[in-house]
C-alpha positions as CSV (number, residue, x, y, z in Angstrom):
1,G,50.4,136.5,-135.1
2,G,48.3,133.8,-136.8
3,S,49.3,130.6,-138.5
4,L,49.9,129.4,-142.0
5,G,48.2,126.2,-143.1
6,F,50.3,124.2,-145.6
7,E,48.7,121.1,-147.1
8,F,50.7,118.1,-148.1
9,I,49.6,115.0,-150.1
10,F,51.4,111.7,-149.4
11,A,50.7,108.9,-151.9
12,D,51.6,105.2,-151.6
13,R,51.9,103.2,-154.8
14,S,52.6,99.8,-153.3
15,S,50.4,97.2,-151.7
16,R,51.7,98.0,-148.2
17,P,50.1,100.6,-146.0
18,R,52.2,103.2,-144.2
19,E,51.1,103.3,-140.6
20,A,51.5,105.8,-137.7
21,L,53.4,108.5,-139.6
22,E,54.2,111.9,-138.1
23,I,55.0,115.2,-139.9
24,R,56.4,118.2,-138.1
25,S,58.2,121.4,-138.8
26,G,60.8,123.2,-136.6
27,E,58.2,125.5,-135.1
28,G,54.7,124.0,-135.7
29,S,53.0,121.2,-133.9
30,A,53.3,117.6,-135.2
31,Q,50.5,115.9,-137.1
32,R,49.9,112.1,-137.2
33,F,48.6,110.3,-140.2
34,S,48.6,107.1,-142.1
35,V,48.5,106.2,-145.8
36,A,46.5,103.2,-147.0
37,A,48.0,100.8,-149.6
38,D,47.8,102.2,-153.1
39,S,46.1,105.4,-151.8
40,S,46.9,108.9,-150.7
41,S,46.4,111.1,-147.6
42,Q,46.1,114.8,-147.3
43,V,47.7,116.4,-144.2
44,R,47.6,120.0,-143.0
45,L,50.5,121.4,-141.1
46,D,50.0,124.7,-139.2
47,I,53.1,126.8,-138.8
48,P,53.3,130.1,-136.7
49,A,53.3,133.2,-138.8
50,R,55.8,135.2,-136.7
51,R,56.7,138.0,-139.1
52,R,55.2,139.7,-142.1
53,G,56.3,138.8,-145.7
54,R,56.9,135.7,-147.6
55,Q,57.3,132.5,-145.5
56,S,58.0,128.9,-146.3
57,P,57.4,125.9,-144.1
58,G,61.2,125.3,-143.9
59,R,62.6,121.9,-143.3
60,I,59.9,119.2,-142.6
61,R,60.6,116.0,-140.8
62,I,58.6,112.8,-141.5
63,E,59.1,109.9,-139.1
64,T,57.5,106.8,-137.7
65,R,58.1,104.4,-134.7
66,F,55.8,101.8,-136.2
67,P,55.3,99.0,-135.3
68,L,56.8,98.6,-131.8
69,G,57.8,102.1,-131.0
70,L,61.4,101.1,-130.2
71,L,63.1,102.4,-133.4
72,R,62.5,105.6,-135.2
73,S,62.8,105.9,-139.0
74,W,62.8,109.4,-140.4
75,T,63.5,111.6,-143.4
76,L,63.7,115.3,-144.1
77,I,62.1,117.2,-147.0
78,E,62.3,120.9,-147.8
79,P,59.4,121.7,-150.1
80,G,59.7,124.7,-152.4
81,I,56.4,126.3,-151.4
82,W,55.6,129.5,-149.6
83,A,52.8,131.8,-148.6
84,W,52.3,135.5,-147.8
85,V,51.9,136.6,-144.2
86,Y,49.8,139.8,-144.1
87,P,50.1,142.5,-141.5
88,K,48.2,142.0,-138.3
89,P,45.2,144.4,-138.5
90,E,45.1,147.2,-135.9
91,A,42.6,146.1,-133.2
92,K,40.8,149.4,-132.8
93,A,41.6,151.3,-135.9
94,P,40.0,154.7,-136.2
95,P,37.8,155.5,-139.2
96,P,39.7,156.6,-142.2
97,P,40.1,160.4,-142.6
98,G,38.2,162.5,-145.0
99,S,34.6,162.2,-146.3
100,G,32.8,161.6,-149.5
101,R,34.9,159.8,-152.1
102,S,38.0,159.8,-149.9
103,G,36.2,158.2,-146.9
104,V,33.4,155.8,-146.1
105,S,30.0,156.8,-147.4
106,R,27.1,154.5,-146.7
107,P,24.3,154.1,-149.2
108,A,21.2,156.1,-148.3
109,P,18.0,154.1,-147.9
110,G,16.3,153.6,-151.1
111,M,19.3,154.4,-153.2
112,E,21.0,150.9,-153.2
113,D,21.6,148.6,-156.1
114,F,22.2,144.9,-155.6
115,D,25.8,144.0,-156.5
116,S,26.6,140.4,-155.3
117,L,26.4,138.0,-152.4
118,R,29.0,137.4,-149.8
119,P,29.2,135.0,-146.8
120,W,27.1,136.2,-143.8
121,Q,29.1,137.8,-141.0
122,A,28.0,138.7,-137.4
123,G,26.7,142.2,-137.4
124,D,25.2,142.2,-140.9
125,A,21.8,144.0,-141.1
126,L,18.8,141.7,-141.2
127,R,17.6,143.4,-144.4
128,A,20.8,142.4,-146.1
129,V,20.4,138.7,-145.4
130,A,19.6,136.6,-148.5
131,W,16.5,134.9,-147.0
132,K,15.4,133.1,-150.2
133,R,18.8,131.5,-150.5
134,L,18.7,130.4,-146.8
135,A,15.1,129.0,-147.2
136,R,16.4,126.8,-150.1
137,G,19.0,125.3,-147.8
138,G,21.9,127.4,-148.9
139,A,24.7,128.7,-146.7
140,P,23.9,132.0,-144.9
141,A,24.8,135.0,-147.1
142,S,24.3,138.7,-147.2
143,K,23.6,141.0,-150.1
144,R,26.1,143.6,-151.2
145,F,24.8,146.9,-152.5
146,T,26.3,149.8,-154.5
147,S,25.1,153.3,-154.2
148,E,24.8,156.3,-156.6
149,E,26.4,158.3,-153.7
150,G,29.7,156.6,-154.1
151,G,30.9,154.5,-151.2
152,E,34.6,154.6,-152.0
153,L,37.6,154.6,-149.6
154,A,41.1,155.9,-150.1
155,L,43.8,153.9,-148.2
156,D,46.8,156.2,-148.1
157,W,50.1,155.8,-146.4
158,R,50.2,159.5,-145.7
159,A,47.0,159.3,-143.7
160,C,48.9,157.2,-141.0
161,Q,51.5,159.8,-140.1
162,D,50.3,159.9,-136.6
163,L,51.8,156.4,-136.1
164,S,55.4,155.6,-135.6
165,G,57.0,152.6,-137.3
166,V,56.3,150.9,-140.6
167,E,54.5,147.9,-139.1
168,A,52.0,150.2,-137.2
169,K,51.1,152.0,-140.4
170,L,50.7,148.7,-142.4
171,S,48.5,147.3,-139.6
172,R,46.1,150.3,-139.8
173,L,45.9,150.1,-143.6
174,C,45.2,146.4,-143.3
175,A,42.4,147.1,-140.8
176,W,40.9,149.7,-143.2
177,A,41.0,147.3,-146.2
178,L,39.3,144.5,-144.2
179,E,36.6,146.9,-143.1
180,A,36.0,148.3,-146.6
181,E,35.6,144.7,-147.9
182,R,33.2,143.9,-145.0
183,Q,31.0,146.8,-145.9
184,G,31.2,146.1,-149.6
185,L,32.9,149.4,-150.5
186,A,35.4,150.1,-153.2
187,W,38.9,151.4,-152.3
188,S,42.2,152.4,-153.6
189,L,45.7,151.9,-152.0
190,S,48.6,154.4,-152.1
191,L,51.9,153.3,-150.7
192,P,55.4,154.8,-151.4
193,G,56.2,153.3,-154.8
194,T,52.9,151.4,-155.1
195,R,49.4,152.3,-156.1
196,L,46.3,150.1,-156.6
197,A,43.4,151.6,-158.5
198,T,40.0,151.7,-157.0
199,S,38.1,148.4,-157.1
200,R,36.3,146.0,-154.8
201,G,35.9,142.3,-154.0
202,Q,37.9,139.4,-152.8
203,A,40.5,139.6,-155.6
204,H,41.2,143.3,-154.9
205,L,41.4,142.6,-151.2
206,E,44.0,139.9,-151.8
207,A,46.0,142.2,-154.0
208,T,45.9,144.9,-151.3
209,L,47.0,142.6,-148.6
210,E,49.8,141.2,-150.7
211,A,51.0,144.8,-151.4
212,L,51.1,145.4,-147.7
213,A,52.9,142.1,-147.1
214,R,55.5,143.0,-149.7
215,F,56.3,146.4,-148.3
216,P,59.9,146.7,-147.1
217,S,60.3,146.7,-143.4
218,D,63.3,149.1,-143.6
219,H,61.4,151.8,-145.5
220,E,62.3,155.3,-144.2
221,I,59.3,156.8,-142.5
């Protein structure tokens, strides 16, 4: 449902600039750019992410009608690059089942320990804002806290049995993972044939989303 942003670098090693170039894919919108003589230019091409899994930009057309617009010169490239398309998170996912270490447990006031900083997000508590960093001219950030009470989440395929279809289950697990990361909680992931141990942070989130992206669409429910 979103888009993939692929970045290309075009370099010119001659004394002649390359004017009014255009790059386009079969599905995405075209981008116009130029490359100065003996220089390079970076171009971002956004391509619709229509399905979950691994996706490449496909065949790319580069063309120009410079200088008069009467004739078109073009070439095709098929770059060997790709990206993961994650499941679309469920819009209004319910809270995960269970309690304690198998669900969300928020730190009690006075029991928190500072863990790290993350970019500020709308809805963050005012007490979590890193005011000193902001006063020094830094980007807005919020503090993450850990708690002696736990604050762990179990993301389990079996907890989504009320949903029909593979994609619906993956969408709910995706929403739970994003919410756990937003709250600074640790979580584990259990899928048929795959299990990720309990951890937290951006690297763990990316590993979780990639596992969801890799999951076979034809899995028997």
